[in-house]
Residue, then its C-alpha position, 0 to 999 in steps of 0.5 A: m559317911k553316915t554308915r561310917i559314923i554309925s559303925g564308929l559309934i557301935m565300936a565305941p563300947l569296945l574302948i572299955v577293953l582298954y580301961l579293963g586291960g589285963w586279960f581282957l586286952w590280951a583276949a581282944a588283941l588275940l582275937i584281932a590278930i587271929m581274925g586279921l590274919q584270917e582276912f589277910y591270908k584269904g586275900w592272897n587266894n585271889l593271886d593263887v597264893h595259899p598261906s598255911k592257916e594252920i601254921g598261922y593260927v598255931m604260931t599266933v596262939l603260941l606268941f600270945v601265951t608267952a605273955i610273961p606276967y599273964g602266965g605267972l612266970e617268976s623270973t629274975v630277968p628284966p621283963f624287957y629282955a625276957n620279952m625280947m628273948v621270947m620274941c626272937i625265938w618266936v620269929f625264928l620258929t615262924a620263919a623256919a615253919g614257913m620255909i618248911y611249909g614250902w618244901k613240897i614244891d610239887r604242891r606249893g609255890t614259893y609265895d605260899a611260904v613267904a605269905t605265911v611268914t609275912g602275915l604272921v610278922y605283919i599282924p600277930f607280931f605287931t598286934y602283940h605289942m599292945v599286950l606288951i604295952d599293957m605289961t609295962e608300968y606305963s600301961l596308960f600309953i595303950w590309949i595313945v595307940v588308939i588315940a593316935a591311930f583313930g585320931s589321925d584317921i578321923f582328922a585326916y578324913f575331915t581335913g581332906y574332905f574339906l581342904g584336900k587338893h593334892k593327892m598323897a598316894p594316888n596309886l595306893s589310896p586315891k582319896k588321901t591328900i597331903e592336906g588331910a595327912v597334915g590335919g591328921l598328924i596335927g589332930s592326933s598330936l593334939l588329942s594325945g597331948l590333951f589325954g596326957f595333960i588330963f591323965m598323966r600331966e608329967m608325960a603330957l609333952v611325951c604324949l604330944v610327941l607320941g601322938l605325932v609319931g604315932g599318927a605318922a605310923g598309923m598312916a603308914g599302916d593304912l597305906t601298907a594295908s592298901m598296898f596289899k589290897r591293891k595287889m590282891g585285887i580286893k576293896d576291903y579285907g572283909t565285911l564284918i564292920p559295916g562301912h569299914g570292912g573287915i578287922m584289918d580295914r579298921f585296925d590296920s593303923v592300930i597295929f602299926v602304932a603299937p610297936v612304935v609306942y612300946y619301943a618309945i616306952c622302953a627308950l623313955t624308961g632307960i631300959l635300952n641303956i645297956 
């Protein structure tokens, strides 16, 4: 526990990136996407599956450089629709590139192509939503992503440590309990609501609800990462962060929460009302 707390304190200054936003957040999200993808692809090697790192890196960079406001692109198309168009094209190109990679059946297996595409959608695409949130008029919601993800993790850990009795997903994460999950959801919701009350009071109730939904999404992200690790036969994705593992071990929940918050913003602003 001591190592985890120390590592958490070391990572705390990274929150300055959320405050600065813009290019700083863009660069941080891109770095998380690339490093996370690298760890994910490396894990597949234990199963003799070899995704294309070249396709992975190229498609990741391609996605992030299409961030419309940062590129200074002038357009009469509303940002939401422009972003959706860009992402649809990117998903098509990613799927096509992955399938083409599997053409050499004498040298590659089917899973090589599948793992290539899965990694790109799972990590860079999900992570990219952090940039999309920062591009909206409600960029403060980027804090809800982190609060919900880390808040649910921290409260679930301590609630489970002191009160946990009933296993939640023993095959994926033996230490997680139902009591811990409930504590995590309550904690992330209250923290998010408190943030909203202090910094955007008119959206305090929305933040409270997003904290609850985001906390659930964060837990889903954590269990998803555990599922892949179990199949890959690894304990952690890496050793970059002492006590936490690799980038994916620490940000697996964040990248799941980001899309939930972004599409909630789109719904709240009425942009989906065609």
